N, C-alpha and C positions, 0 to 999 in steps of 0.2 A: 463423374467421368462417362462420357458418351460410348455407345458400344463399339464404334469403329477403333476408338483408341484402346479399348480394352483388347480388341482383336490383334491389333497391331503390336502392342507391347507384349502379349502372349506369345505372338509368333517370334517375336526377337528373343525371349528368354528361351524358347523351345529350340531356336536356331543356334542360340549360343551354346547350349546344353549338347546339341548333336555334334557341334564342332569340337568341344571339349572332350567328348566321349572317346574320341579316336586317338587322342596324343598318347596316352600311356601305353597302348597296346599295338600302335602301328609298326614299330620295329620288330615286334615278335610275328606279326602278319607276314611282314616282307622276309624273315627268315625262314619262315614255313613255305612261302610260295617259291623263293628262289633258292632255297638250301644253301644260302650263304651265311656265315656267321657275322660278317661286318657288312651291314647294309645301310652304313651312312650314307654312301653316294646314291642309293636307290631312294632314300628318303629326300635327299636334295633334288634329284631329279623330279620327284613326285610334287614337291613344294614348287618348284620353278615353274612346272607344266601348269598348275593351278593358277599361278600368279601371271604367267604369259597369257592365258585365255581370259583370264579376268581384265588384264590390261587392254588387250584387243576389243573384247567384246562389251565392256562396260559402256562405252560411249553409244554402241548401238542400242543395247536395252534402254539407256537413258533416253535416247531420242525416240524409242518406239513407246515408251510409258508417255512421253509428251503428245504423241501423235495417236495412239492407240488407246490412251487410258492406264492408269496404276494397276488395276485389279487384273487384267490379263496378263501382264509382264511379271507380277508378283506370283501369280499362280503358276505360270512356266517356270520361274525361279525355284519355286518350292517343289515341283515336280521333278526338276533336274537334280536338286539336292537328293532327293528321296531315290532316285535312280542310281547315283553315286554311291549311296551308302548300300544299296543292294549289290552292286557291284563288289564293293569292298567285302560284303559279308559272304559272297558265295564265289567269288573268283578264284578259279583253280590256277591261274597263271599270271604273269606279271603283266602282259600287255592288256588284259581285262581291268587290272588294277589302275593302269595309266589311262584307259579309256574312260574309266568312271571318274578319275579326278579331272580329265579335260572336259567331260559334261559338267562337273560341277563348276569349273572355272568360267565355262561359256554362260551359265545361268546364275552366276553368283551376283544377284542383284537384290537380295533380301532386304538389307539395310539400307542401301541407298534408295530403292524404290519406297520403302517404308518411310524414310526420311522424306521424300518428295510428297508423299500422300500426307504426312503430318503437316507439311507446310500449306498443302491445299486446304485442309479442314481446320486450321488454326489461326486465330487473330494474331497479329503482329506481336501484340503485348505478352501473349502466352507462349511464343515459339521456344524462348529461351529455356524457359521451365522444361517444356515438353521434350526438347532435344536432351536436356539433361536427364530426365527419365529414361529415354533411349539409352544412354551410355549406361545408366545404373542398370537397366534390364539386361544388357549385354553383359555387363560384369557379373551379375548374380548368376545368370545361365552359365558363364566361364567358370565360375567357381564351383557349381555343383557338377558340370559335366566331367572333369578329369577324376574326380573321386568317384562318381558313379561308373566311369568308364573303367578305371582301374579295379573296382571290386567286381564288375561283371566280366571283365577280361579274365581274371583270376578263375572265374567259374567255368567259362568256355570263351576261347580267344575271338570267336566270331560274334558273340553275343552284344558287345557294345555297337557293332554296325548295324545288327538287326534292330537294336534300340534306337539308333539313330534314324534309321530308315522309317521306323514307326512314328518317332516325334515328329519327322518331316511331313509324313503322311497326315498325321493329326493336324499338322499347321495347314496342309493343303485344304483338308475338309473344312476346317474353321474358317479359312479365308473365302472358300467358295460359297458356303452357306450363309455366312454372316458378315461379310465384308462388303460394303456397297461401293460403287465407283465414285471416286473424288474428284474426277476431271472429265469435262465433256470431251470425246475424241475429236480431233480435227481432221480436215482433209489437206492440210498443208504438206507439201514434199519434205521429205528429210533432206537436209543439207548433207551431202555424201562427203564434202570436203571436211564438215566438222567432225566426222567419225574418225578421222585420223588420230590415233592416240599420240603420235609424236608432235602434233601440231602446236600444243601449247609450249613445248621445249624449245622449238623453234624461235617463238616470240621472246622468251626469257633471254636467249642468248643475244638479242638485239639490245637488251638492258643490262650492261655488265654489272651496274651496282646491285643486282638483285641476285647475281649468282652466288654470293657467299651465303645468304639465307637459305637458298635452295640446297646448296652443298651441305649445310648443316642438317637440314631435314632429311636428306639422302643418308647421311652418316648415321643419323638416330634410328632411322628406319632399318638401316642395314643391322645395326646391333641388336634390334629387336628380333629379327628373323632366326638368330642363332638359337634361341630357346626352344621354338617349335621344332627346329631340325634336330638338335642335339641332346635336349635335356634328358629324353627319356633314355636314349643310349647311355648317356654319361651316368645317370642314376643307376643304371643296371649294371654296368661295367665296374663303376669305382664302389658302390656300397650293396650290390647284389640286391637292390630294390625289386620288389615284384610290381604288379601293375597297381596295387591298391597303394603302396607307399610313393610310387611315382605321382599318381593321382592326387594323394594327399598332399604332396610337396607343391605340385602346382595350384591346388585349391588353397593351400595356406597362403603361397605368393599372392594369389589373385585377392584374397582378404586383405592382405597388407597393403598391396598397390592400390585397392578400391579406397580404403581409409586414409592413406596418405594423398591421393588425388581429390578427395572430398575435403579435407581439412588443412592442408598444408601449402598449397600453391600461393594463396591470397597472402598470409602471413610472411611466406618466404620473399616474395616480391616485395613487401612493405618493408622488411626488414635489411634485405640485402639487395634489392633493385633486381631489374630483370636479368642483368649479365650475371651478377653473383647468384641468382637462383639457378640460373643454367648451369654455370661452373660448379656449384655445390651439388646439383644433380649428378653431374659428369664425376665429381670425385667421389660421391657415395657409391655410385654404381661400379667405379673401377675398384674401390676398396673391397666391396663384397665379392667382385669377381676374382681378385687376388686370392682372398680366403678360400672361395669355392675351388679355385685350381691345386691349392695345396691340401684342401680337407682330406682327412682320413677317416672321418666317422660321421655317419648322417647327421646326428644331432648338431654338428656345426653349421648345416646348410640351414636348419630351422631357427638356430640362433641368429644368422646373419641375415635373416629374411627382412627385419624392420629396415636395416641400413640398406639393403638391395632395394626396397620399395622407394627409399627416398630418392633413388636415380631417376624417378618420373616426375619431381617437383619442378624441374626446369622446363618441361615440355609445354604446359600451359603459357609460361611466361614467354616461350619461344613462339607459340601460336599468336600470343597477343602482340609480341614484338613485329611478326610477319604482316599482320594486318596493317601495320603502319608504314610499309615500304612502298605501297602505291596508294593513289586516291580512290575514293569512293567508287568511281566510274569503272574501274580496273579490278576490283575486288574478286568479282567471278572469275576472270581470266587467270589471275595470280593464284587463286586457290585451285584452280584447275591444274597450274603448273606443279603446285606442291603435292597434288595428288598423283599427278604422273611420275614425280621424283620417288614417292613412296612406293607406288607399283613398280618401277625399275628396280629398286632396292630389293623388292620381294622376288623379283625373277633373277638377279644376278648373284645375290649374296649367299643364298641356299646352297647354290652349287660350291660355291668357294669354301663355305665353312663346312659342308659335309665332306668335300674332298680331303681338307685338312684333317678332321677327325678320323677319316679312314687311314691316315698316315700314322697318326699319333696315338690312336686306340690301343695297339698293343704294348706300347711303352709307357704312356702317360696320358690318360684320357682328359685329365684335368687341364692339360695345356691348351684346349680350345678355348677356355675362358681367357687366358692372356691375349690371344688373338682379338678378342672383343676389346681389351683394354687398348690394344694397339689401334684398332679402328676409332675408338673413342678419343684417343690422342689426337687424331686428325682435326677433330671439331674444335680443339681447345685455342689454336691460333685464330681459327675462323671466328669464333666467338669473341676474342680478345680485339679482334680487327673491326668489329661491327660498329658501324656509325648509328648511335641512337638518335633518329632525326624525325621529323615529321614526314608525312606521307609524301612520297614522290609523285607528281603529276606526269603521267606517261603520255607523250605525244600521240595523238589520235592518228597520225599518218603512218605510224608503225604498224604494219600487219603481216602476219604470217603468209607466205606464199603458197 
């Protein structure tokens, strides 16, 4: 493996570890800063703020990487992440925490720019395998991160944020000294209209046949947001888990999810078909969520983890199905639409889930998982109504205004 790939994969692992470090102890940090016992709404605001900045500025950074080169944009992104974690480590007030998350969202191009870099340096016949390695590297980092963050947070609450800042600083130095540029800078002007993050959504509304698949992606993305928003709060409130146990639970789920994604989607589609695999994933996730809602002992959560991880087997089938909704000439635009739907879910749903958890926390924290079941239920008629057809040729006359 050549040196640039080693640097990129190392950067992705360290970045994922840095992200996972903070999940187990973010509620405790917010309680310390705000002096509030119920910080669910603050977590929702911080998550939504990050996603909003990412949604608005990701097209800008992508265009800059095309024009200026991948390396400078990646360096800016890594520096922004390090600054964010330093804010979290030493911020004495809420506004500084929010400022740090805004900076992180603005500069959050690590994985996307890394993916563009891999595209630049990889022959077409090697890209699929290398992108698979990207997902594997991120998964490994996200398994390690929560466990390490929980352990460090029990020693000193701010230590995981210091560790995350150090990791991103190492990322920055590694990329600065060892990563060559993969793309020659150009003098072409940036198309300002293309930077509008809502532009892809305007196109999809002109193709009503695409709306159901986009809506399903939105629903699935919305359900995924609740875990980062409420898992640590719920584990602490329901089972009195400390940071180590919260991190260990997230790491265990990461292991189960990685194994399920690696080995089960192909056989599931072969046995059940794409629609059957998607619905089986939904049913598995809902079963696990109901158990979690009524669980009274922590061991029950670890026992249900394999079933919970099965909830992800339908996602690859959904992604495969999505690629057949338009012809090859429109794949890039359609994937941009799906990315926009995922980003919008990341903005809207943390606020809703955190607000609901704020209400139910004193009485029944586990009720939050039943709301996820309700959201999943919205996808079922959409999946049943999907037409499994060949790619649609999109008229070229249709352009966003």
